[in-house]
C-alpha positions as CSV (number, residue, x, y, z in Angstrom):
1,X,188.0,152.6,78.9
2,X,188.0,153.7,82.5
3,X,190.8,154.3,84.0
4,X,191.7,153.9,87.8
5,X,194.2,154.2,90.4
6,X,194.5,152.2,93.6
7,X,197.2,153.5,96.2
8,X,198.3,150.5,98.5
9,X,197.4,147.4,95.8
10,X,200.1,145.1,96.9
11,X,197.6,143.7,99.7
12,X,194.6,143.5,101.6
13,X,191.6,145.6,100.3
14,X,193.5,147.5,97.8
15,X,194.8,144.7,96.3
16,X,191.3,143.4,96.1
17,X,189.7,146.6,94.7
18,X,192.6,146.5,92.1
19,X,191.7,143.0,90.7
20,X,187.7,143.6,91.0
21,X,188.1,147.0,88.8
22,X,190.4,145.0,86.5
23,X,188.1,142.4,86.2
24,X,185.3,145.1,85.5
25,X,187.0,146.7,82.6
26,X,189.3,149.4,84.0
27,X,193.0,150.1,83.3
28,X,194.1,150.2,86.6
29,X,197.2,151.8,87.9
30,X,198.4,150.0,91.1
31,X,201.1,151.4,93.8
32,X,202.9,150.2,96.9
33,X,206.3,150.0,98.1
34,X,206.5,146.3,97.3
35,X,207.0,146.2,93.7
36,X,207.7,142.2,93.3
37,X,203.8,141.7,95.0
38,X,202.6,144.6,92.5
39,X,204.4,142.8,89.6
40,X,202.9,139.3,90.5
41,X,199.5,140.9,90.7
42,X,199.5,143.0,87.2
43,X,201.1,139.7,85.7
44,X,197.7,138.1,86.0
45,X,195.7,140.9,84.4
46,X,198.0,141.5,80.9
47,X,197.3,144.8,79.7
48,X,194.9,146.0,82.3
49,X,197.5,147.1,84.9
50,X,200.1,149.6,85.2
51,X,202.5,149.2,87.9
52,X,204.4,152.2,89.9
53,X,206.2,151.6,92.9
54,X,206.6,154.6,95.5
55,X,206.4,155.2,99.2
56,X,203.7,157.6,100.4
57,X,205.8,158.9,103.1
58,X,208.2,160.4,100.4
59,X,206.3,163.5,100.5
60,X,208.6,165.7,98.5
61,X,207.8,163.2,95.4
62,X,204.1,161.9,96.0
63,X,202.2,164.2,93.6
64,X,204.8,163.7,90.9
65,X,204.6,160.1,91.4
66,X,200.7,160.2,91.0
67,X,200.8,162.5,88.3
68,X,203.4,160.3,86.5
69,X,201.0,157.3,86.8
70,X,198.2,159.1,85.4
71,X,200.3,160.1,82.3
72,X,201.3,156.4,81.9
73,X,197.2,155.5,82.1
74,X,196.0,158.3,79.7
75,X,193.9,159.8,82.1
76,X,192.0,159.3,85.5
77,X,188.3,158.5,86.2
78,X,188.6,157.2,89.8
79,X,191.5,157.1,92.6
80,X,191.0,154.5,95.3
81,X,193.2,155.2,98.4
82,X,193.7,152.3,100.5
83,X,196.9,152.9,101.9
84,X,197.5,152.9,105.7
85,X,199.1,151.6,108.5
86,X,198.4,151.0,112.6
87,X,199.4,148.6,115.4
88,X,198.7,148.1,118.8
89,X,201.0,150.0,120.9
90,X,200.0,149.3,124.7
91,X,203.6,151.0,125.8
92,X,202.9,153.9,123.6
93,X,206.1,154.2,121.9
94,X,206.5,157.4,119.8
95,X,208.0,155.9,116.8
96,X,204.9,153.7,116.0
97,X,202.4,156.8,116.7
98,X,204.6,158.7,114.5
99,X,204.7,156.1,111.7
100,X,200.9,156.0,111.8
101,X,200.3,159.7,111.9
102,X,203.0,160.1,108.5
103,X,200.8,157.8,106.6
104,X,197.1,158.2,107.7
105,X,197.3,162.1,108.3
106,X,200.1,163.3,106.1
107,X,200.2,161.4,103.1
108,X,196.6,160.8,103.2
109,X,196.0,164.9,103.2
110,X,198.6,165.0,100.1
111,X,196.6,162.3,98.0
112,X,193.2,163.6,99.0
113,X,193.9,167.3,98.1
114,X,195.7,166.4,94.6
115,X,192.8,164.0,94.0
116,X,190.2,166.8,94.6
117,X,192.0,169.6,92.7
118,X,192.6,167.0,89.7
119,X,189.4,166.1,89.3
120,X,188.0,169.7,90.0
121,X,190.2,170.8,87.1
122,X,189.2,168.2,84.9
123,X,185.4,168.5,85.8
124,X,184.6,165.0,86.7
125,X,186.2,162.2,88.7
126,X,185.7,160.1,92.1
127,X,187.9,160.0,95.2
128,X,187.3,157.2,97.5
129,X,189.4,156.6,100.6
130,X,189.6,153.8,103.6
131,X,189.1,155.1,106.9
132,X,187.7,152.9,109.5
133,X,185.0,152.1,112.0
134,X,187.7,152.8,114.7
135,X,187.9,156.2,114.0
136,X,184.5,156.6,115.6
137,X,186.0,156.7,119.1
138,X,189.4,156.5,120.7
139,X,191.2,153.4,121.5
140,X,193.9,152.8,124.3
141,X,195.7,150.3,122.5
142,X,196.2,152.1,119.4
143,X,195.6,155.7,120.3
144,X,196.8,157.2,117.0
145,X,195.2,154.7,114.7
146,X,191.8,155.5,115.9
147,X,192.7,159.5,115.8
148,X,194.1,159.5,112.3
149,X,191.1,157.5,111.4
150,X,188.9,160.4,112.9
151,X,190.9,162.9,111.0
152,X,190.5,161.0,107.7
153,X,186.6,160.7,108.5
154,X,186.3,164.6,109.2
155,X,188.4,165.7,106.2
156,X,186.2,163.3,103.8
157,X,183.0,165.1,105.1
158,X,184.6,168.3,104.5
159,X,185.3,167.1,101.0
160,X,181.5,165.7,100.4
161,X,180.5,169.0,101.4
162,X,182.6,170.7,99.1
163,X,181.9,168.6,96.3
164,X,178.0,169.0,96.9
165,X,178.3,172.7,96.4
166,X,180.5,172.2,93.2
167,X,179.0,172.2,89.5
168,X,181.4,169.5,88.6
169,X,180.6,165.9,88.7
170,X,183.1,165.4,91.8
171,X,182.0,162.2,93.9
172,X,183.6,161.8,97.4
173,X,183.2,158.0,98.9
174,X,184.3,157.4,102.6
175,X,184.9,153.7,103.0
176,X,184.4,152.8,106.6
177,X,185.1,148.9,107.1
178,X,185.0,147.0,110.4
179,X,187.2,144.1,110.9
180,X,188.7,142.6,107.7
181,X,190.5,139.6,106.9
182,X,193.6,141.2,106.1
183,X,197.4,141.0,107.1
184,X,197.1,144.6,108.9
185,X,194.4,143.0,111.2
186,X,197.1,140.4,112.5
187,X,194.1,137.8,112.5
188,X,192.7,139.8,115.1
189,X,188.9,140.3,115.8
190,X,187.0,137.2,115.1
191,X,184.3,139.7,115.7
192,X,181.9,139.9,112.5
193,X,185.4,139.8,110.4
194,X,184.7,139.9,106.6
195,X,186.7,138.0,103.8
196,X,188.4,140.7,101.5
197,X,186.5,139.4,98.5
198,X,183.1,140.2,100.1
199,X,184.4,143.5,101.3
200,X,185.2,144.9,98.0
201,X,182.1,143.4,96.1
202,X,180.3,145.7,98.8
203,X,182.6,148.8,98.0
204,X,182.1,148.0,94.6
205,X,178.3,148.2,94.2
206,X,178.0,150.6,96.9
207,X,180.6,153.2,96.6
208,X,182.1,152.7,92.9
209,X,178.4,152.2,91.1
210,X,176.1,153.9,93.6
211,X,178.7,156.7,94.6
212,X,177.8,156.7,98.3
213,X,179.2,159.3,100.2
214,X,179.7,156.9,103.5
215,X,179.9,153.6,103.0
216,X,180.0,150.7,105.8
217,X,181.5,147.5,105.2
218,X,179.9,145.2,105.7
219,X,176.5,146.9,106.3
220,X,176.2,146.0,109.9
221,X,179.0,148.2,111.1
222,X,177.0,151.2,110.6
223,X,174.9,149.7,113.8
224,X,178.5,149.5,115.5
225,X,179.7,152.7,114.6
226,X,176.1,154.2,116.0
227,X,176.2,152.6,119.1
228,X,180.3,153.7,119.8
229,X,179.2,156.9,118.9
230,X,176.7,157.1,121.8
231,X,178.2,155.3,124.5
232,X,178.6,157.6,127.4
233,X,182.2,158.4,128.2
234,X,181.9,157.2,131.9
235,X,180.9,153.7,130.4
236,X,183.3,153.9,127.4
237,X,186.4,154.7,129.2
238,X,186.2,151.5,131.2
239,X,185.6,149.3,128.1
């Protein structure tokens, strides 16, 4: 039986992927801060999920917590990082920007480095992380969200390059969603909004099974990202 960890499994894409992986025969370790939600999800998949409650911003214990979960699972083939945060901050209050940086940069980097080094030592494994199309350009309503997602995309590209040159069977996937119908979206963005189930099915097929390095979900967001990237600055700043 293959073993997977989903970090940020209490809601949204993380919950959807945890459920999908369990239904596909994986033993899944699920993490998050909200133990009651994790236990409820696990109760629907008896014998297929292991729960460990922890906060990604507990930086001193983050690696230890992941390692303990791997021991509980009896190994690890795949780690899916879906834990992230961000919110509209038109008044540019620093506390919100800091919260986003703590989760999307500091915690992300610790988990990404731990995952790569674990799989490198093991000789195989697959690390997948959810960034965002929002990382393509800056955004005046949520500066740190776009900036931290850009950091993640660049970091993942570095790991993709590193894994390619490695003799080990290490696979890296940067999952870049557009609008997905999750609580973090606050119901905003009716433009091409996708259900969680559809998003997760595409991630499973294109990322987990086919091991693509970069996956846009849904597929049409690749076009949006392309257009965002090449809109001239003198136009983009007026949007």
